[in-house]
BAKOLTI-366802 format. One record per residue: x, y, z of N, C-alpha, C, O in turn; residue in one letter. Coordinates in steps of 0.2 Angstrom, whole numbers, plus 5000, padded with zeros to 4 digits. Layout:
<kekols>
XYZXYZXYZXYZA ...
</kekols>
This chain:
<kekols>
525556045631524856005631524655995638525055995643M 524055985639523755965646523555895646523055875642K 523755855650523655785650523355765657523555785662F 522755725656522455695662522755615662522655585657L 523055595668523255535668522655485671522355495676L 522655425667522155375669522455345675523055355676D 522055315680522355295686522955245685523455255689T 522855195681523455145680524055185678524655165679H 523955235673524555265671524955305677525555305677I 524555335681524855375687525155315691525755335693W 524855265693525155215697525755185694526355175697I 525755165687526355145684526955195684527555175685W 526755255683527255305683527655305690528255325690S 527355285695527655285702527955225704528555225707L 527655165702527955105704528155055699528455005700I 527955065692528155025687528255065680527955045675E 528755105681528755155675528955115668528955135663P 529255055669529455015663528754995659528854975653S 528254995662527554985658527355045654526855035650R 527655095654527555155650527855155644528455145643L 527555175638527855185632528355245632528355285636S 528755245627529255305626528855365625529055415628R 528255365621527855425620527555455626527555515628R 527355405631527055425637527555455642527455505645V 528155415642528655445646528855515644528955555648L 528955525638529155585635528655645637528855695639A 528055625637527455675638527455685646527455745648A 527655635650527655645657528255685659528255725664L 528755685656529455715658529555785655529955815657E 529055795650529155865646528955925651528355925653D 529355965653529156015658528656065655528356105658P 528556065648528056115645527356085646526856125645E 527256025647526655995648526356005655526756005660N 525656005655525356015662525055945663524755915659E 525255915669524955845671524455855676524555885681L 523855825675523255835679523055765682523255715679W 522855765688522655705691521955715694521855765698L 521555665694520855675696520855635703521155595705S 520455665708520355635714520055565714520155525718P 519755555708519455485707520055435707519955375709V 520655455704521155405704521455395711521655335712S 521455445715521655435722521155375725521355335729I 520455395724519955345727520155275724520055225728W 520255265718520355205715520955165718520955105719E 521455205719522055175722521955155729522155095731L 521555195733521355175740520955105740521055065744V 520455105735520055045735520554985733520454925736V 520954995728521454935726521854915732521954855733L 522054965736522454945742522054905747522254855750C 521454925748520954895753520854825751520754785755Q 520754815744520654745741521254705741521254645739K 521854735743522454705743522654685736523054635735K 522454725731522654705724523254745722523654735717R 523454795726524054835726524354845733523954855738I 524954835734525254835740525854895740526254895735R 525754945744526254995744526654995750526554955755L 527255025750527655025756527355075761527455135760H 527155055766526855095771526055095770525755065766G 525755135774525055155774524855185768525255235766A 524355165765524155195758524055275759524255305754A 523755295764523655375764524255415765524355465761D 524755385768525355415769525755415763526055465760S 525755355759526155345753525855395748526255425744W 525155395747524855435742525055515744525155545739I 524955535750525155605751525855625749525955675747R 526355575751527055585749527155595742527455635740E 526855545738526855555731526555615728526855645723K 525955635731525655695728526055755730526055805726L 526355755735526755815737527455825733527655875732N 527655765730528255765726528155775719528555785715A 527455775717527355775710527055835708526755875711A 527155855701526955915699526255915696526055945690P 525755875699525055875696524655935698524655955703F 524255945693523655995694523055945696522955895693Q 522655965701522155935703521555945699521356005698Q 521255895696520655905692520055905696519855845698A 519755955697519155955702518555915699518355915693P 518155885704517555855703517055915703516755925709L 516855935698516355995698515655965696515555915694T 515156015696514455995694514455985687514155935684Y 514856025683514956015676515155945674514955905670E 515755915678515955855677515455795678515355755674V 515155805684514555755686514055755680513855705678A 513855815678513355815673513555785666513155745663L 514155795665514455765658514455685658514455655653E 514555655664514555585665513955555662513955495659T 513355595662512755565659512655575652512255545649G 513155615649513055625642513555585638513555585631C 513955545641514455505638514255445635513755415637L 514455425629514255355626514855315626515255295622Q 514955285632515455235634515255165633514655155634L 515655115630515455045629515355005636515154955636A 515555035641515555005648515355055653515255115652H 515155025659514855065664515355085670515055105675R 515955075669516455085675516355165677516555205673D 516155175683516055245685516655285685516655345684P 517255255687517855295687518055315680518255375679A 517955275675518155295669517655345666517855395663D 517055345668516555395666516755465669516755515665R 516955465675517255525678517855555675517955615674F 518355505674518955525670518855555663519055605662L 518455525659518255545653517855615653518055655649V 517455615657517055685658517555735660517455795658A 517955725665518455775667518855795661518955855660T 519155745657519555765651519155805647519355855644A 518455795646518055835641517955905644518055955640K 517755905650517555975653518156015653518156075651V 518755995655519356035655519856035649520356065650F 519556005644519956005638520655975639521156005637E 520655915641521255875643521355815638520855785636L 521955795637522055735633522155685638522655685643T 521855625638521855575643522455525641522455505635L 522855515645523355465644523155395647523055395653I 523055345643522855285645523055225641523355225636T 523055165645523255105641522555055640522655005638A 522055085642521355055642521155055635520955105632D 521154995632520954985625520255015623520155045618Q 519755015628519055035627519155115627518755145623R 519555145631519555215631520055245625519955305623L 520455205623520855225617520455235611520655275606M 519855205610519455205605518955265605518655275600K 518955305610518455365611518655415606519155425604L 518055445604518155495599517955565602517955615599R 517655555608517455615612517955665615517855725616E 518555635616519155665619519755645616519755595613I 520255685616520955665613521255615618521155625624P 521555565615521855515620522655505617522755505611V 523055495622523755475621523755405623523755395629L 523855365618523855285620524555265622525055275619A 524455225628525155195630525155125627524855075629N 525455125622525555065618526255035618526655075620Q 526354975617526954935617527554985615527455015610A 528054975618528655015617528954985610529455005608R 
</kekols>
């Protein structure tokens, strides 16, 4: 399967894997699966670091580069198609990062891995919910 990681799932996989369910851990560890990450998630982590909501060991840009070099992620490109799709989505909230992630999953036919209750209810894309172990 092809999975797009929501930002918090990516972060948890790196610094708090205990927050991931068995199903999500199995999906992330299965070598048959393709794991995708959006540049939007990188941006969100940078913003969280700037706001001091997350503290990383060392400078954020170095830490992120190190983790990206060590991870088997495919980069989910921000294309014209993705940008246009953000305007077609029927989301219950206006979070621009979520709009881009959902549009990316839709355009590239990816299953979104998320713990966000609002995104778990979507019918527009397949979702692998990170629910209690």
